[in-house]
C-alpha positions as CSV (number, residue, x, y, z in Angstrom):
1,X,-8.5,1.1,37.1
2,X,-5.1,-0.3,36.2
3,X,-6.1,-3.7,37.7
4,X,-9.2,-3.8,35.6
5,X,-7.3,-3.0,32.4
6,X,-4.7,-5.7,33.2
7,X,-7.4,-8.4,33.9
8,X,-9.3,-7.4,30.7
9,X,-6.2,-7.6,28.6
10,X,-5.2,-10.9,30.1
11,X,-8.7,-12.4,29.5
12,X,-8.6,-11.3,25.8
13,X,-5.2,-12.7,25.4
14,X,-6.1,-16.1,26.9
15,X,-9.3,-16.2,24.8
16,X,-7.4,-15.5,21.6
17,X,-4.4,-17.6,22.5
18,X,-2.8,-19.3,19.4
19,X,-3.8,-22.9,18.8
20,X,-0.2,-23.9,19.2
21,X,-0.9,-24.9,22.8
22,X,-3.8,-27.1,21.9
23,X,-3.6,-30.6,20.6
24,X,-2.6,-31.0,17.0
25,X,-3.9,-33.5,14.5
26,X,-2.0,-36.7,14.1
27,X,0.6,-36.3,11.3
28,X,0.4,-38.9,8.6
29,X,3.9,-40.3,8.2
30,X,3.1,-42.3,5.0
31,X,4.5,-41.2,1.7
32,X,1.1,-40.3,0.2
33,X,0.2,-38.4,3.4
34,X,3.3,-36.2,3.2
35,X,2.7,-35.7,-0.6
36,X,-0.9,-34.6,0.1
37,X,0.2,-32.2,2.9
38,X,2.9,-30.7,0.7
39,X,0.4,-30.1,-2.2
40,X,-2.1,-28.5,0.2
41,X,0.6,-26.2,1.6
42,X,1.7,-25.1,-1.9
43,X,-1.9,-24.5,-2.9
44,X,-2.5,-22.4,0.2
45,X,0.6,-20.4,-0.5
46,X,-0.4,-19.9,-4.2
47,X,-3.8,-18.5,-3.3
48,X,-2.5,-16.6,-0.2
49,X,-4.7,-18.6,2.1
50,X,-2.7,-18.3,5.3
51,X,-4.5,-19.9,8.2
52,X,-4.5,-17.7,11.3
53,X,-3.7,-19.2,14.7
54,X,-5.6,-16.6,16.7
55,X,-9.1,-17.6,17.7
56,X,-10.3,-13.9,17.8
57,X,-9.4,-13.5,14.1
58,X,-11.2,-16.7,13.1
59,X,-14.2,-15.6,15.1
60,X,-14.3,-12.2,13.5
61,X,-13.9,-13.6,10.0
62,X,-16.7,-16.1,10.5
63,X,-19.1,-13.4,11.8
64,X,-19.9,-11.0,9.1
65,X,-22.2,-8.9,11.2
66,X,-19.6,-8.4,13.9
67,X,-17.0,-7.6,11.3
68,X,-19.2,-4.8,9.9
69,X,-19.9,-3.4,13.4
70,X,-16.3,-3.3,14.3
71,X,-15.4,-1.7,10.9
72,X,-17.9,1.1,11.7
73,X,-16.7,1.4,15.3
74,X,-13.0,1.6,14.4
75,X,-13.5,3.7,11.2
76,X,-12.1,1.1,8.8
77,X,-13.4,1.1,5.3
78,X,-13.8,-2.6,4.7
79,X,-13.9,-2.5,0.9
80,X,-11.0,0.0,0.5
81,X,-8.8,-1.8,3.0
82,X,-9.5,-5.2,1.5
83,X,-8.7,-3.9,-2.0
84,X,-5.4,-2.4,-0.8
85,X,-4.4,-5.7,0.9
86,X,-5.3,-7.6,-2.3
87,X,-3.2,-5.2,-4.4
88,X,-0.2,-5.3,-2.2
89,X,-0.3,-9.0,-1.6
90,X,0.7,-8.6,2.1
91,X,0.4,-11.6,4.5
92,X,-2.0,-9.6,6.6
93,X,-5.7,-10.1,7.2
94,X,-8.4,-7.5,7.4
95,X,-9.6,-8.9,10.7
96,X,-6.1,-8.4,12.2
97,X,-6.1,-4.7,11.3
98,X,-9.5,-4.3,12.7
99,X,-8.5,-6.0,16.0
100,X,-5.4,-3.9,16.2
101,X,-7.4,-0.7,15.8
102,X,-9.9,-1.9,18.4
103,X,-7.1,-2.7,20.8
104,X,-5.6,0.8,20.3
105,X,-9.1,2.3,21.0
106,X,-9.2,0.4,24.3
107,X,-5.7,1.8,25.1
108,X,-6.8,5.3,24.2
109,X,-9.9,5.1,26.4
110,X,-7.7,3.7,29.3
111,X,-5.2,6.5,28.9
112,X,-7.9,9.2,28.8
113,X,-9.6,7.7,31.9
114,X,-6.2,7.7,33.7
115,X,-5.7,11.4,32.8
116,X,-9.2,12.3,34.0
117,X,-8.7,10.5,37.3
118,X,-5.3,12.2,37.9
119,X,-6.8,15.6,37.2
120,X,-9.8,15.0,39.4
121,X,-7.6,14.2,42.4
122,X,-5.6,17.3,41.8
123,X,-2.4,15.9,40.4
124,X,-0.4,18.2,38.1
125,X,-0.3,17.4,34.4
126,X,3.1,16.3,33.1
127,X,4.4,15.3,29.7
128,X,5.3,11.8,30.8
129,X,1.7,11.1,31.8
130,X,0.5,12.0,28.3
131,X,2.9,9.6,26.5
132,X,0.6,6.6,26.8
133,X,-2.2,8.6,25.1
134,X,0.2,9.7,22.3
135,X,1.5,6.2,21.8
136,X,-2.1,4.8,21.6
137,X,-3.1,7.4,19.1
138,X,0.0,6.6,16.9
139,X,-0.9,2.9,17.2
140,X,-4.4,3.6,16.0
141,X,-3.3,5.7,13.0
142,X,-0.3,3.6,12.0
143,X,-2.1,0.9,10.0
144,X,-4.0,3.4,7.9
145,X,-0.9,5.5,7.3
146,X,1.2,2.5,6.4
147,X,-1.4,1.0,4.0
148,X,-2.1,4.3,2.3
149,X,1.6,5.2,1.9
150,X,2.4,1.7,0.5
151,X,-0.5,1.7,-1.8
152,X,0.3,5.2,-3.2
153,X,4.0,4.2,-3.6
154,X,3.1,1.0,-5.5
155,X,0.7,2.9,-7.8
156,X,3.3,5.5,-8.5
157,X,5.8,2.8,-9.4
158,X,3.4,1.1,-11.8
159,X,2.5,4.4,-13.4
160,X,6.2,5.2,-14.0
161,X,6.9,1.7,-15.4
162,X,3.9,1.5,-17.8
163,X,5.6,3.4,-20.8
164,X,8.9,1.5,-20.5
165,X,7.2,-1.9,-20.2
166,X,4.8,-1.5,-23.1
167,X,7.5,0.1,-25.3
168,X,9.3,-3.3,-25.0
169,X,6.1,-5.1,-25.7
170,X,5.6,-2.9,-28.8
171,X,9.0,-3.8,-30.1
172,X,8.2,-7.5,-29.7
173,X,4.8,-7.2,-31.4
174,X,6.4,-5.3,-34.3
175,X,8.9,-8.2,-34.6
176,X,5.9,-10.6,-35.2
177,X,5.3,-12.0,-31.7
178,X,1.7,-12.3,-30.5
179,X,0.6,-9.8,-27.9
180,X,0.1,-12.4,-25.1
181,X,3.5,-14.0,-25.7
182,X,5.1,-10.5,-25.9
183,X,3.6,-9.5,-22.5
184,X,4.6,-12.8,-21.0
185,X,8.2,-12.6,-22.2
186,X,8.6,-9.0,-21.2
187,X,7.2,-9.7,-17.7
188,X,9.8,-12.5,-17.2
189,X,12.7,-10.1,-17.8
190,X,11.2,-6.9,-16.3
191,X,12.3,-7.1,-12.7
192,X,9.9,-4.5,-11.3
193,X,6.4,-4.4,-9.7
194,X,4.6,-4.1,-13.0
195,X,6.5,-7.1,-14.5
196,X,5.7,-9.2,-11.4
197,X,2.0,-8.3,-11.6
198,X,1.7,-9.1,-15.3
199,X,3.7,-12.3,-14.8
200,X,0.8,-13.6,-12.6
201,X,-1.7,-13.3,-15.5
202,X,-0.9,-16.8,-16.5
203,X,-2.3,-18.1,-13.2
204,X,-5.2,-15.6,-13.1
205,X,-6.2,-16.6,-16.6
206,X,-7.4,-19.9,-15.1
207,X,-9.5,-17.9,-12.6
208,X,-11.2,-15.5,-15.1
209,X,-11.3,-17.8,-18.1
210,X,-9.4,-15.7,-20.7
211,X,-6.1,-13.8,-20.7
212,X,-7.9,-10.6,-21.8
213,X,-10.3,-10.7,-18.9
214,X,-7.5,-11.3,-16.5
215,X,-5.6,-8.3,-17.9
216,X,-8.7,-6.1,-17.6
217,X,-9.3,-7.2,-14.0
218,X,-5.7,-6.5,-13.1
219,X,-5.9,-3.0,-14.5
220,X,-9.2,-2.3,-12.6
221,X,-7.8,-3.7,-9.4
222,X,-4.8,-1.3,-9.4
223,X,-6.8,1.8,-10.4
224,X,-3.9,3.3,-12.5
225,X,-5.3,5.3,-15.4
226,X,-2.3,4.6,-17.7
227,X,-2.5,0.8,-17.2
228,X,-6.3,0.8,-17.5
229,X,-6.3,2.8,-20.7
230,X,-3.7,0.5,-22.3
231,X,-5.5,-2.7,-21.2
232,X,-8.9,-1.5,-22.5
233,X,-7.4,-0.4,-25.8
234,X,-5.6,-3.7,-26.2
235,X,-8.8,-5.7,-25.6
236,X,-10.7,-3.5,-28.1
237,X,-7.9,-3.8,-30.7
238,X,-7.9,-7.6,-30.3
239,X,-11.7,-7.8,-30.6
240,X,-11.7,-5.6,-33.8
241,X,-8.5,-7.1,-35.3
242,X,-6.7,-3.8,-35.4
243,X,-2.9,-3.5,-35.3
244,X,-1.8,-3.5,-31.7
245,X,1.7,-2.2,-32.4
246,X,0.4,1.1,-33.7
247,X,-2.0,1.5,-30.8
248,X,0.8,0.8,-28.3
249,X,3.0,3.3,-30.0
250,X,0.4,6.0,-29.6
251,X,-0.3,5.1,-25.9
252,X,3.3,4.9,-25.0
253,X,4.1,8.3,-26.6
254,X,1.1,9.9,-24.8
255,X,2.2,8.4,-21.4
256,X,5.7,9.6,-21.9
257,X,4.6,13.1,-22.7
258,X,2.3,13.1,-19.7
259,X,5.1,12.0,-17.4
260,X,7.4,14.8,-18.8
261,X,4.6,17.4,-18.2
262,X,4.2,16.1,-14.6
263,X,8.0,16.2,-14.0
264,X,8.1,19.8,-15.4
265,X,5.3,20.9,-13.3
266,X,6.9,19.3,-10.2
267,X,10.2,21.2,-10.9
268,X,8.3,24.5,-11.3
269,X,6.6,24.0,-8.0
270,X,9.9,23.0,-6.4
271,X,11.6,26.2,-7.7
272,X,8.8,28.3,-6.3
273,X,9.2,26.6,-2.9
274,X,13.0,27.1,-2.9
275,X,12.8,30.8,-3.9
276,X,12.6,32.2,-0.4
277,X,15.6,30.2,0.7
278,X,17.5,31.4,-2.4
279,X,16.6,35.0,-1.6
280,X,17.7,34.6,2.0
281,X,20.9,32.7,1.4
282,X,22.1,34.6,-1.7
283,X,20.2,37.9,-1.7
284,X,21.5,39.1,1.6
285,X,25.2,38.6,0.8
286,X,24.7,40.2,-2.6
287,X,23.0,43.2,-1.0
288,X,25.9,43.6,1.4
289,X,28.4,43.4,-1.4
290,X,26.5,46.1,-3.4
291,X,25.6,48.4,-0.6
292,X,28.8,47.7,1.5
293,X,31.1,50.2,-0.2
294,X,28.5,52.9,-0.2
295,X,27.9,52.5,3.5
296,X,31.6,52.4,4.2
297,X,32.0,55.7,2.2
298,X,29.3,57.4,4.2
299,X,30.9,56.2,7.4
300,X,34.2,57.7,6.4
301,X,32.6,61.1,5.5
302,X,30.9,61.2,8.8
């Protein structure tokens, strides 16, 4: 069984071996050739088009049917995972995550078969023999955990930064600056995730046609209610010619109030959770201080 697993793994590795061992195309040493290569590299970096060097990844990306079958087999939500990777901007492909989960499933199956064979021959079950199965399960669940945790953390950061960011935008708009220029200037100086996302609107504007459409798509992509509400209200105000400063003031005040309510509710829940520890650590000593003299007096009388 071990020999079969080793041969299978070695075959998959050789099939998906990076193309670095193959022949590379001849490099153009001319000035125009180097300029063209540099421009192409910058374009690929700007649009996050990293070329994978693994043949298995390229094969999976070019076969949509196989991609869907592996997603169903490994339990990967293709749309959700792709949206999370797009939001986070990681240099990771969906096919790489699917292959990692498929590999971990092969390891889980091998570990289970190993345990079954050991039990069938009458060997005793030890903790060390179960470590490969535990490690394989952790490897299978790690990508989903990491993606969900990072996505939730990024959304929480944006949700917290929305009132502060748009309060600065409100001040600039009240000073007479156009809304698009106000968002652009604030994003340049707002060194946080929300500022970095809104700073890319200048490039996404070329993709969606208008700045308003790019802002709307950004809000829908992140799925943060506070950002979506402000983006839709801003687009509606621009369409109707309504004062944006007053609208931003209302939305910022509402978001600040909502965050204060959430913080208050969190503190109340935290106080309830800490109450048993407070009773245990403070109640018992106080009870001894109160009842101690009475118990000492009863002991003296006896």
